[in-house]
C-alpha positions as CSV (number, residue, x, y, z in Angstrom):
1,M,73.3,-135.5,262.8
2,N,76.4,-136.2,260.9
3,R,75.4,-134.9,257.3
4,F,79.0,-133.7,256.3
5,R,79.6,-137.7,255.0
6,L,81.4,-136.7,251.5
7,F,84.1,-134.3,250.3
8,P,85.1,-133.0,253.6
9,Y,88.5,-132.4,252.9
10,S,87.5,-130.3,249.4
11,L,85.9,-127.6,251.5
12,V,88.8,-127.0,254.2
13,A,91.1,-126.7,250.9
14,V,88.8,-124.5,248.7
15,L,88.3,-121.6,251.6
16,G,91.3,-122.0,253.5
17,M,89.2,-122.3,257.1
18,S,88.4,-118.6,256.5
19,C,85.7,-119.3,258.6
20,S,84.6,-122.2,261.2
21,L,83.4,-125.7,259.8
22,P,80.3,-127.2,261.1
23,S,80.4,-129.2,263.9
24,G,79.5,-132.0,262.6
25,F,82.2,-132.5,259.7
26,N,83.7,-135.6,259.4
27,R,87.2,-135.3,257.7
28,S,87.3,-139.4,257.7
29,S,85.2,-139.6,254.9
30,A,85.6,-140.4,251.4
31,P,88.3,-138.3,249.1
32,L,87.8,-137.2,245.8
33,P,88.8,-138.7,242.5
34,V,92.6,-138.9,242.0
35,A,92.1,-139.2,238.2
36,W,89.9,-137.8,235.7
37,K,88.2,-140.9,233.9
38,N,88.0,-139.3,230.6
39,A,91.3,-137.4,230.4
40,G,92.5,-139.5,227.4
41,N,95.1,-137.7,225.2
42,F,95.3,-134.4,228.0
43,P,98.2,-134.3,230.5
44,D,97.1,-134.8,233.8
45,A,99.5,-132.6,235.8
46,A,99.1,-129.3,237.5
47,P,98.2,-126.7,234.6
48,S,101.6,-124.9,232.7
49,K,99.8,-121.7,232.9
50,D,97.1,-119.5,234.6
51,L,93.5,-120.3,233.3
52,S,92.5,-116.7,234.2
53,R,92.7,-115.5,230.9
54,W,91.8,-119.0,228.5
55,W,90.5,-116.9,225.5
56,G,94.4,-115.9,224.7
57,R,95.0,-119.5,224.0
58,F,92.6,-119.0,220.9
59,E,95.2,-116.5,219.3
60,D,92.3,-114.4,218.1
61,P,92.8,-110.7,218.9
62,T,89.2,-109.8,218.3
63,L,87.7,-112.2,220.9
64,S,90.6,-111.2,223.4
65,R,89.4,-107.6,222.9
66,I,85.6,-108.3,223.1
67,I,85.7,-110.4,226.2
68,A,88.0,-107.6,227.7
69,D,85.6,-104.8,227.1
70,A,82.9,-106.9,228.5
71,L,84.3,-107.5,231.7
72,R,84.0,-103.9,232.3
73,N,81.0,-103.2,230.9
74,N,78.7,-105.9,231.6
75,P,75.6,-104.6,233.7
76,D,75.0,-108.3,235.4
77,L,78.9,-107.9,236.2
78,A,78.6,-104.7,237.4
79,S,75.5,-105.6,239.6
80,A,77.9,-108.9,241.3
81,S,80.7,-106.5,242.1
82,A,78.1,-104.2,243.7
83,R,76.6,-107.4,245.7
84,V,80.4,-107.6,247.0
85,R,80.2,-103.8,248.3
86,E,77.1,-104.1,250.2
87,S,78.3,-107.6,251.5
88,R,81.5,-106.3,252.7
89,A,79.6,-103.4,254.0
90,R,77.5,-105.7,256.1
91,R,79.8,-107.8,257.5
92,N,81.9,-104.6,258.9
93,A,78.6,-103.6,260.5
94,E,78.1,-107.2,262.5
95,A,81.9,-106.7,263.3
96,S,81.2,-103.7,265.3
97,S,78.8,-105.7,267.7
98,L,81.9,-106.6,269.6
99,F,82.8,-103.8,270.7
100,P,81.1,-100.7,273.2
101,T,78.9,-98.1,271.9
102,L,79.0,-94.9,273.3
103,S,76.6,-92.2,272.9
104,G,76.4,-88.0,274.3
105,S,73.9,-86.0,274.9
106,S,73.6,-82.3,276.1
107,S,70.2,-79.8,277.2
108,V,69.9,-76.1,278.1
109,G,67.0,-74.8,280.1
110,S,65.8,-71.9,281.7
111,N,63.5,-71.6,284.4
112,A,61.5,-68.2,285.9
113,Y,61.1,-67.8,289.8
114,Q,58.4,-65.8,291.6
115,T,59.8,-63.8,294.7
116,L,57.5,-63.0,297.6
117,G,58.0,-59.4,297.0
118,G,56.5,-59.6,293.2
119,G,59.8,-59.4,292.0
120,G,61.3,-62.4,289.4
121,S,64.2,-63.8,288.3
122,D,65.8,-66.2,285.5
123,A,67.8,-69.4,286.1
124,T,69.4,-71.5,283.2
125,S,70.7,-74.2,283.6
126,S,72.7,-76.9,281.1
127,S,73.7,-80.6,281.5
128,A,75.7,-83.0,279.5
129,G,76.4,-86.6,279.8
130,L,77.9,-89.6,278.2
131,N,76.5,-93.5,277.9
132,A,78.1,-96.5,277.2
133,S,76.7,-99.8,276.9
134,W,78.6,-103.3,275.9
135,E,77.2,-107.1,275.4
136,I,79.6,-109.2,276.5
137,D,79.8,-112.4,273.8
138,L,79.7,-114.7,276.5
139,F,78.5,-118.0,274.1
140,G,79.9,-116.6,270.7
141,K,76.4,-115.6,269.5
142,N,78.0,-112.1,268.3
143,R,81.0,-113.9,266.6
144,S,79.0,-116.5,265.3
145,R,77.0,-113.5,263.4
146,I,80.3,-112.1,262.3
147,E,81.3,-115.0,260.8
148,A,78.1,-115.5,258.8
149,A,78.5,-112.1,257.6
150,A,82.0,-112.9,256.8
151,A,81.0,-116.1,254.9
152,Q,78.3,-114.0,253.0
153,Y,80.9,-111.4,252.0
154,G,82.8,-114.8,250.5
155,S,79.8,-115.7,248.4
156,A,79.4,-112.2,247.2
157,Q,82.9,-112.3,246.0
158,E,82.9,-116.0,244.7
159,N,79.7,-114.8,243.0
160,L,81.5,-112.4,241.2
161,H,84.4,-114.4,240.1
162,S,81.0,-117.2,238.6
163,V,79.5,-114.4,236.7
164,Q,83.1,-113.3,234.8
165,A,84.1,-117.1,234.3
166,S,80.3,-117.6,232.7
167,L,80.3,-114.4,230.7
168,A,83.5,-114.9,229.4
169,S,82.4,-118.4,228.1
170,E,79.2,-117.3,227.0
171,I,80.8,-114.5,224.5
172,A,83.6,-117.2,223.5
173,I,81.1,-119.6,222.3
174,A,78.6,-116.9,220.7
175,Y,82.1,-115.8,218.8
176,T,82.6,-119.3,218.1
177,S,79.0,-119.7,216.4
178,L,79.3,-116.5,214.9
179,R,82.4,-117.4,213.2
180,A,81.0,-120.9,212.2
181,N,78.1,-119.5,210.5
182,E,79.9,-117.2,208.5
183,A,82.4,-119.7,207.6
184,A,78.8,-121.8,206.5
185,L,77.8,-118.6,204.5
186,G,81.0,-118.7,202.5
187,V,80.6,-122.6,201.5
188,L,76.9,-121.9,200.6
189,Q,77.6,-118.5,198.3
190,L,80.4,-120.9,196.6
191,T,77.5,-123.5,195.8
192,V,75.5,-121.3,194.6
193,T,78.4,-120.0,192.3
194,A,79.2,-123.7,191.5
195,R,75.1,-124.4,190.9
196,E,74.7,-121.2,189.0
197,E,77.7,-122.5,186.8
198,T,75.9,-125.8,186.1
199,S,72.3,-124.4,185.9
200,R,73.7,-122.2,182.9
201,L,75.0,-125.4,181.1
202,A,72.4,-127.5,181.7
203,T,69.9,-124.4,180.1
204,W,72.4,-124.0,177.0
205,R,72.4,-127.7,176.9
206,T,68.4,-127.5,176.6
207,Q,68.5,-124.4,174.1
208,S,70.7,-126.8,171.8
209,G,68.5,-129.6,172.1
210,V,71.0,-132.0,173.8
211,T,68.8,-132.7,176.7
212,D,64.8,-132.0,177.3
213,S,63.7,-129.2,179.9
214,L,64.1,-131.8,182.6
215,E,67.4,-131.3,183.1
216,S,67.8,-127.7,183.4
217,S,64.9,-127.5,185.8
218,Q,66.4,-130.2,187.9
219,A,69.7,-127.6,188.2
220,I,67.2,-124.6,188.6
221,R,65.7,-126.0,191.3
222,S,69.0,-127.2,193.1
223,L,70.0,-123.3,192.8
224,E,67.3,-122.4,194.3
225,Q,67.4,-124.4,197.1
226,A,71.1,-123.4,197.5
227,R,69.9,-119.6,197.6
228,A,67.1,-119.9,200.0
229,A,69.3,-121.2,202.4
230,V,71.3,-117.9,202.4
231,P,69.1,-115.7,204.2
232,S,68.6,-117.9,207.0
233,R,72.4,-117.7,207.5
234,Q,72.6,-114.3,207.3
235,Q,70.0,-114.2,210.1
236,S,71.9,-116.3,212.7
237,I,75.2,-114.4,211.6
238,A,73.6,-110.8,212.5
239,Q,71.7,-112.2,215.6
240,A,74.7,-114.0,217.0
241,R,76.0,-110.3,216.2
242,N,73.7,-109.0,218.6
243,L,74.4,-111.6,221.3
244,I,77.5,-110.6,221.5
245,A,76.7,-107.1,221.6
246,L,73.9,-107.6,224.8
247,L,76.9,-109.6,226.6
248,A,79.4,-107.2,226.1
249,G,76.6,-104.6,227.7
250,Q,76.5,-102.5,224.2
251,T,74.1,-101.9,221.9
252,P,72.9,-104.0,219.3
253,G,75.5,-102.7,215.8
254,T,77.9,-101.5,218.2
255,L,80.4,-104.4,217.9
256,D,79.7,-105.1,213.6
257,G,82.8,-103.0,213.4
258,L,85.0,-104.7,215.1
259,L,83.9,-108.3,214.2
260,S,83.7,-107.3,210.8
261,T,88.0,-107.3,210.8
262,G,90.5,-109.8,211.7
263,R,89.8,-113.4,211.2
264,N,87.0,-115.1,209.9
265,S,87.7,-118.5,211.1
266,I,86.5,-120.5,213.8
267,P,88.8,-120.2,217.0
268,N,90.9,-123.0,216.9
269,P,91.8,-124.2,220.6
270,A,95.1,-125.5,221.4
271,R,95.7,-128.8,222.3
272,S,98.6,-128.2,225.2
273,L,96.0,-127.9,227.8
274,A,97.0,-129.8,231.1
275,I,94.0,-130.6,232.9
276,G,95.3,-131.5,236.4
277,I,93.5,-133.3,238.8
278,P,89.6,-133.1,240.5
279,A,91.2,-131.5,243.9
280,D,92.6,-128.5,241.4
281,T,89.2,-128.3,240.2
282,V,87.3,-128.2,243.3
283,R,89.5,-125.8,244.7
284,K,89.5,-123.4,242.0
285,R,85.9,-123.3,240.5
286,P,83.8,-120.2,241.9
287,D,80.5,-122.2,242.1
288,V,82.0,-124.7,244.6
289,R,83.9,-121.8,246.6
290,L,80.6,-119.8,246.9
291,A,78.5,-123.0,247.8
292,G,81.2,-123.7,250.5
293,Y,81.0,-120.0,252.1
294,Q,76.9,-120.4,252.1
295,L,77.6,-123.9,253.4
296,L,79.8,-121.7,256.5
297,A,77.3,-119.4,256.5
298,A,74.1,-121.6,257.3
299,A,76.8,-123.3,259.9
300,A,77.2,-119.7,261.6
301,S,74.0,-118.6,261.4
302,T,72.7,-122.0,263.4
303,R,75.6,-121.6,266.1
304,A,73.9,-118.0,266.5
305,A,70.8,-119.2,266.6
306,N,71.8,-122.0,269.2
307,A,73.3,-119.3,271.3
308,E,70.2,-117.4,271.9
309,R,69.3,-120.2,274.5
310,Y,72.1,-118.7,276.6
311,P,72.0,-115.4,279.0
312,S,73.7,-112.2,277.9
313,L,75.9,-109.9,279.9
314,N,75.6,-106.3,279.2
315,L,77.5,-103.8,280.9
316,T,76.0,-100.0,281.2
317,G,78.2,-96.9,282.2
318,S,77.1,-93.1,282.5
319,L,78.7,-89.6,283.3
320,G,76.8,-86.7,283.6
321,L,77.4,-83.0,284.2
322,N,75.1,-80.2,285.3
323,T,75.5,-76.5,285.8
324,L,73.6,-73.3,285.8
325,G,74.3,-71.3,283.5
326,S,74.9,-72.3,279.4
327,G,78.0,-71.0,279.7
328,K,79.4,-73.1,282.5
329,V,79.6,-76.7,281.2
330,F,83.0,-76.9,281.9
331,D,82.9,-75.6,285.6
332,P,80.0,-78.0,286.9
333,Q,78.3,-77.8,289.8
334,S,77.6,-81.2,290.2
335,T,78.6,-84.3,288.2
336,S,77.1,-88.0,288.6
337,A,78.4,-91.4,287.2
338,G,77.4,-94.6,287.4
339,I,77.9,-98.2,286.0
340,A,75.4,-101.2,286.0
341,A,75.9,-105.1,285.3
342,G,72.6,-106.8,284.4
343,I,72.1,-110.6,283.1
344,T,69.5,-111.5,280.9
345,S,68.2,-115.1,280.3
346,P,65.1,-116.1,278.0
347,I,62.3,-118.3,280.0
348,F,59.2,-117.9,278.3
349,N,59.3,-117.2,274.4
350,A,56.4,-119.3,273.2
351,G,59.0,-121.5,271.1
352,R,60.3,-119.0,268.6
353,I,64.2,-119.9,269.5
354,R,63.7,-123.4,269.4
355,S,61.6,-122.9,265.7
356,N,64.6,-120.5,264.8
357,I,66.9,-123.6,265.9
358,E,64.9,-126.0,263.5
359,A,64.9,-123.4,260.8
360,Q,68.7,-122.8,260.9
361,D,69.6,-126.4,260.9
362,A,67.3,-127.1,258.0
363,A,69.0,-124.1,256.3
364,E,72.2,-125.6,257.0
365,E,71.2,-129.1,255.7
366,Q,70.1,-127.4,252.8
367,A,73.3,-125.6,252.4
368,W,75.5,-128.6,252.7
369,N,73.3,-130.8,250.2
370,G,73.6,-127.8,247.6
371,Y,77.3,-127.8,248.3
372,R,77.6,-131.6,247.7
373,S,75.3,-130.7,244.5
374,T,78.2,-128.6,243.1
375,V,81.0,-130.6,243.7
376,L,79.5,-133.5,242.0
377,T,78.1,-131.3,239.2
378,A,81.5,-129.9,238.6
379,L,83.0,-133.5,238.5
380,S,80.5,-134.2,236.0
381,E,81.0,-131.2,233.6
382,V,84.9,-131.8,233.3
383,E,84.2,-135.3,232.6
384,D,81.4,-134.6,230.0
385,A,84.0,-131.5,228.5
386,L,87.0,-134.2,228.1
387,I,84.3,-136.7,226.4
388,A,83.2,-133.7,223.9
389,C,87.1,-132.7,223.4
390,N,87.7,-136.3,223.0
391,R,84.9,-137.3,220.4
392,T,84.6,-134.1,218.2
393,A,88.3,-134.4,217.9
394,E,87.9,-138.0,216.4
395,R,84.9,-137.1,214.4
396,L,86.7,-134.0,212.9
397,E,89.3,-136.4,211.5
398,T,86.8,-138.5,209.9
399,L,85.1,-136.0,208.6
400,E,88.2,-134.0,207.0
401,K,88.7,-137.0,205.0
402,A,85.0,-137.6,203.8
403,T,85.1,-134.0,202.5
404,S,88.4,-133.9,201.3
405,A,87.1,-137.1,199.2
406,A,83.6,-135.4,198.4
407,R,85.6,-132.1,197.1
408,E,87.6,-134.7,194.7
409,A,84.1,-136.4,193.4
410,A,82.3,-133.0,192.7
411,T,85.0,-131.7,191.0
412,L,85.4,-135.1,188.4
413,A,81.1,-135.0,188.2
414,Q,81.7,-131.4,187.2
415,Q,84.2,-132.3,184.2
416,R,81.9,-135.8,183.6
417,Y,78.8,-133.3,182.7
418,E,80.8,-131.2,180.8
419,A,82.4,-133.6,178.9
420,G,78.7,-135.4,178.5
421,V,79.3,-138.4,179.9
422,A,77.5,-138.1,183.0
423,D,74.2,-136.5,183.5
424,I,72.8,-134.0,185.7
425,L,71.5,-136.0,188.5
426,T,75.3,-137.0,189.3
427,I,76.4,-133.4,189.3
428,L,73.8,-132.1,191.5
429,D,73.7,-135.7,194.3
430,S,77.6,-134.6,194.3
431,Q,77.5,-130.6,194.6
432,S,74.4,-131.9,197.3
433,T,76.7,-134.6,199.2
434,L,79.5,-131.8,199.1
435,L,77.6,-128.9,201.1
436,G,76.5,-131.1,203.1
437,L,79.8,-132.8,204.3
438,E,80.8,-129.1,204.6
439,E,78.7,-127.6,206.9
440,T,78.9,-130.5,209.0
441,L,82.5,-130.1,209.2
442,L,81.9,-127.2,210.2
443,T,79.8,-127.8,212.6
444,V,81.9,-130.3,214.2
445,R,84.7,-127.7,214.1
446,A,82.5,-125.3,216.2
447,S,81.2,-128.0,218.2
448,R,85.2,-129.1,219.4
449,T,85.9,-125.3,219.9
450,I,83.2,-125.2,222.1
451,A,84.1,-128.1,223.7
452,F,86.9,-126.8,225.0
453,I,85.2,-123.6,226.0
454,Q,83.5,-125.8,228.3
455,L,86.4,-127.6,229.6
456,Y,88.2,-124.5,230.5
457,K,85.0,-122.8,232.3
458,A,84.7,-126.4,234.1
459,L,88.3,-126.5,235.1
460,G,87.7,-123.0,237.2
461,G,89.2,-120.6,234.1
462,G,87.9,-117.7,233.2
463,W,88.2,-115.2,236.5
464,S,90.8,-113.6,238.7
465,P,91.1,-112.1,242.3
466,E,91.9,-109.0,240.2
467,S,89.5,-108.7,237.6
């Protein structure tokens, strides 16, 4: 059965043929898309710069420092690195099966003898031996196991890279959310100040008999509503700082001093990103490479299970030395040597081998479907990120115009109210509209930045073999 009907050459390109491909691999199947559907204004060419440190393009030293520290201190990253070392050791252990094994043994014994005359004597003997064995890999069982272990080692490496990429993007998103909440808190505090001024003016007008108490009550209500939103923003800021510390492998509060320095604005992404072609993304994304290695490991394990059906050839050899007296090991009275070859072949095992083959074949099918799903997910994530980048940019442009107009309207309403030619509802409505637009504007700016972060990650950025 040929299960490998989609994106076949991508696996070859991604993994560089480091392991044997599955036997049913169809090289003539449908290729990957040649271009992105929603590229918009992004250049469709090879990226001009390496994306392994894409966060540097935001030109925010605080963000860059936090991510650099996190890549050294995050416990999940350290665990993934330990899994790489474990997989490398297991691959090396499997590789030893291609070579002979040699073991040595030695013994010393003492025997007492009784003569006919009643006397006795002691005799000491010693022996030493070498034993060698070697399983000839006639049908590739051991080589297939080594290939599986090598592919698992590759999987562990790509898992480390995937954790690196995810960690960098999670920190950047949390950092963007923090700066957005800080900016929103600043806007809210300015609004509170403006409404305090309006409330004082309304109270003075009431006390002067210009208006009744309803006007001052409405102003106070609006002021307290704005004040009530402040603790919620402060809570979001504190929790965002804790999340960044957690991702960086630090205790809560450790990074508060650093986060209080530097820029206090939402990181602004550069528009000069060249997105490349879909094949570039498949080649660079560590999760796709991980799924490819898992597929190769499953295919190699299937070949090893099939090889269990065939005979195995074992060579054994021994060399023995025997001497009387423990001090004469190198002056033996007798030596023995032998070599033997044996063939073993399965005859009856109650269906164990057949069941193992079926299980491995099913595991290989799961790995293939996992690889195909990962490739499709990668393509979809890039398209979704491109859509988000383009649409948030369009929305941001419109909101900036609306917010500018709302600021002018709020200023004019304030002036008309102070002049006594507008009522309190006019200024409160204009202040409320301005606050809502400014908060929405900050949200969209953050969403645009997050869309670029997700695009960088979707394109396979955020890791490098040296990190």
